[in-house]
C-alpha positions in Angstrom: 0.0 0.1 0.4 1.4 3.4 -0.6 2.1 6.1 1.7 -1.5 7.8 2.9 -2.2 11.2 1.9 -4.4 11.8 5.5 -6.8 13.0 3.0 -9.5 11.9 4.5 -7.6 13.9 8.3 -10.9 14.5 11.3 -13.5 12.8 9.0 -15.8 10.2 10.2 -16.7 7.0 8.5 -19.6 4.3 8.6 -17.9 0.7 6.4 -20.9 -2.2 6.8 -19.3 -5.7 5.3 -16.5 -4.7 7.2 -15.4 -8.0 8.1 -13.4 -9.1 4.7 -13.5 -8.5 2.1 -13.7 -4.9 0.1 -14.9 -3.8 3.5 -12.7 -5.1 5.2 -9.7 -2.9 2.9 -11.5 0.2 2.8 -11.8 0.7 6.6 -7.9 0.4 7.3 -7.9 2.6 3.7 -9.7 4.9 5.4 -7.8 4.6 8.9 -4.6 5.1 7.5 -6.0 8.3 5.5 -6.9 9.8 9.2 -10.3 8.9 8.9 -12.3 7.3 12.5 -13.6 4.4 11.4 -17.2 2.6 12.2 -16.8 -0.9 10.9 -20.3 -2.6 11.1 -20.7 -6.7 9.9 -23.2 -9.1 11.3 -23.2 -11.1 14.9 -21.1 -14.6 13.9 -18.1 -12.7 12.0 -14.6 -12.1 12.1 -15.7 -7.8 12.7 -14.6 -8.4 16.3 -10.7 -9.2 14.9 -10.7 -8.3 11.4 -9.5 -4.9 12.7 -7.7 -5.4 16.1 -5.2 -3.1 16.4 -5.2 -0.8 14.1 -5.9 2.7 14.9 -9.0 4.8 14.8 -11.2 1.4 13.5 -14.1 0.8 15.9 -15.8 -2.4 15.5 -19.7 -2.9 15.6 -21.1 -6.4 15.8 -24.7 -5.8 13.8 -26.5 -7.3 11.5 -27.6 -4.2 8.7 -31.1 -5.3 7.9 -32.6 -5.8 11.0 -35.0 -3.5 12.3 -33.7 -0.5 14.2 -30.1 -1.4 13.1 -29.5 2.2 11.0 -30.4 3.9 13.9 -28.0 2.2 16.0 -25.0 2.0 13.8 -25.5 5.8 13.5 -25.2 6.8 16.4 -22.6 4.4 17.1 -20.7 6.9 15.1 -21.5 9.7 16.4 -20.4 8.1 20.0 -17.3 6.7 18.0 -16.7 10.4 16.1 -17.6 12.9 18.5 -21.1 13.7 17.2 -20.3 14.3 13.6 -20.9 11.9 10.5 -19.0 12.2 7.5 -19.0 9.6 4.8 -21.3 6.8 5.0 -20.3 3.5 2.8 -23.0 1.0 2.4 -21.5 -2.0 1.3 -22.1 -5.1 3.5 -23.9 -7.4 1.0 -25.4 -10.8 0.1 -25.6 -13.2 -3.0 -28.1 -15.5 -4.9 -28.0 -17.7 -7.8 -31.1 -19.5 -8.7 -33.3 -19.7 -12.1 -36.1 -17.5 -11.2 -39.3 -19.9 -11.2 -36.8 -21.4 -9.2 -36.2 -18.6 -7.0 -38.3 -18.5 -3.4 -40.1 -15.2 -1.9 -38.0 -16.4 0.8 -34.6 -16.0 -0.9 -36.1 -13.0 -3.2 -36.1 -11.1 0.5 -32.8 -11.8 1.9 -31.0 -10.5 -0.8 -33.0 -7.2 -1.0 -33.2 -6.9 2.6 -29.2 -6.8 2.8 -28.7 -5.5 -0.2 -31.4 -2.5 -0.8 -33.6 -2.3 2.2 -30.6 -2.3 4.3 -28.9 0.7 2.2 -32.1 3.1 2.0 -33.0 2.8 5.9 -29.0 3.1 6.8 -29.0 6.2 3.6 -32.1 7.2 5.6 -30.9 7.5 9.2 -27.3 9.2 7.6 -28.9 12.6 5.9 -28.9 14.1 9.3 -26.4 14.3 10.5 -24.0 14.2 6.9 -26.2 17.7 5.9 -25.3 18.6 10.0 -21.6 18.4 8.9 -21.9 19.5 5.0 -22.9 22.8 6.0 -20.5 23.3 8.5 -18.3 21.6 6.1 -19.6 22.1 2.9 -19.2 18.4 2.0 -20.6 14.8 2.9 -20.8 12.1 0.9 -22.6 8.6 0.6 -21.3 5.6 -1.3 -22.8 2.3 -1.9 -21.5 -0.7 -3.1 -23.8 -1.7 -6.5 -21.9 -4.9 -8.9 -21.2 -4.6 -12.4 -24.8 -6.5 -12.9 -26.4 -3.2 -11.7 -26.7 -2.2 -15.7 -26.0 -5.9 -16.9 -27.3 -9.8 -15.6 -26.4 -13.8 -15.8 -28.6 -16.4 -15.7 -29.9 -16.8 -12.5 -29.5 -13.4 -10.4 -31.8 -12.2 -10.6 -32.8 -11.3 -7.3 -29.2 -10.5 -7.2 -29.9 -8.2 -10.2 -32.7 -6.6 -9.4 -31.4 -5.7 -6.2 -28.4 -3.7 -7.2 -30.3 -2.6 -9.8 -32.5 -0.8 -7.1 -29.0 0.1 -5.6 -28.8 2.8 -8.5 -32.1 4.0 -8.5 -31.6 4.7 -4.8 -28.5 6.1 -5.1 -28.8 8.5 -7.7 -32.6 9.8 -6.5 -30.7 10.5 -3.4 -27.6 12.3 -5.6 -30.8 14.4 -7.2 -32.4 15.6 -3.4 -28.9 16.1 -1.0 -26.8 17.6 -3.8 -28.5 21.5 -2.0 -27.3 19.7 1.1 -23.5 19.5 -0.2 -24.1 16.1 0.2 -23.6 13.3 -2.7 -24.2 10.4 -3.6 -22.1 7.7 -5.9 -22.1 3.7 -6.3 -20.1 1.4 -7.0 -19.6 -1.0 -10.3 -17.3 -4.0 -8.9 -15.9 -6.9 -11.8 -14.4 -9.6 -10.1 -13.2 -9.4 -7.1 -11.9 -12.0 -5.2 -13.5 -12.0 -1.8 -15.3 -13.8 0.4 -18.6 -13.6 -1.9 -16.5 -15.0 -4.5 -13.5 -16.9 -2.3 -15.4 -20.5 -3.1 -16.1 -19.7 -6.4 -12.3 -18.5 -7.8 -10.8 -21.3 -5.6 -11.3 -23.2 -8.8 -8.9 -22.3 -11.1 -9.9 -22.6 -14.6 -12.9 -19.9 -13.2 -10.5 -17.7 -11.6 -8.6 -18.1 -15.0 -11.8 -17.3 -17.5 -13.1 -14.3 -15.2 -9.2 -12.8 -14.7 -8.9 -13.3 -18.9 -12.7 -11.7 -19.7 -10.7 -8.5 -17.7 -8.7 -6.1 -19.9 -6.5 -5.7 -16.8 -5.5 -10.1 -17.0 -6.0 -10.1 -14.1 -8.9 -10.1 -10.8 -9.8 -7.4 -8.5 -9.0 -7.5 -5.3 -10.3 -6.0 -2.2 -7.7 -2.7 -1.8 -8.6 -2.5 -5.4 -12.3 -1.7 -4.7 -10.9 0.5 -1.7 -8.9 3.0 -3.4 -12.1 3.3 -5.7 -14.7 4.5 -2.7 -11.4 6.6 -1.1 -11.5 8.5 -3.8 -15.4 9.3 -4.5 -14.8 9.9 -0.7 -12.0 12.5 -1.0 -12.6 16.1 -1.3 -11.4 15.1 -4.7 -15.0 14.1 -5.9 -16.6 17.0 -4.6 -18.3 17.5 -8.1 -19.5 14.0 -8.6 -22.8 13.1 -7.4 -25.2 10.3 -8.6 -22.3 8.9 -10.6 -21.5 4.7 -10.9 -17.6 3.8 -10.5 -17.2 1.3 -13.1 -14.1 -0.5 -11.1 -14.0 -3.8 -12.3 -10.6 -3.5 -14.6 -12.3 -4.0 -18.1 -15.0 -6.9 -17.8 -17.3 -4.5 -19.7 -15.6 -3.8 -22.0 -16.5 -6.6 -24.0 -20.4 -6.6 -26.0 
């Protein structure tokens, strides 16, 4: 990792899905860049140990989809950050693969509860604190993890793709509503990234090689690649970027 430039010095951030993968890398990069970070993941995950010894990262075991979770997370962030909140990174997500005709209501609801409804709830709960902070500093940030499947699809991904399309739509609408307050809202579109969610598939060298070959850069993405993309959107340099879906896929989707 390159030397930190303290681009987030004095800021307070929430990062969900922070026990592993993109969330873990982002929480630690944010902290290295000077932010105080509330790192959130579900009970039973590795959240209590994932950031051990990392300065300025505070762990919270919380299921983002649970009723009351959004308010509890924002309250914990405000407590850890001395009453301020500058950045919300909604990254927690789940996947599901089944043909549409075989998908159950229960699985559909589970995917949407984490990937979409929890994102909406946390945005809603955080907006007052973000608006108050933006009134002082001139800026605040919401960044939501979508997927390249927010613009495309594949067989067996009806629930997942629909949930990520919804994240994109939510992000663009909130960007329009919150811009007057100095709050930018953007969303990340990762491609084939080696994370906890994909580790089982990519453990098969043949599958990993296929997806690596699809990308223009001829490799799988790593969590730090995504963390750096999120840092860009979280930084002051992104003041005039909002309602934008940042494709971070190594050129995976360049092919027709």
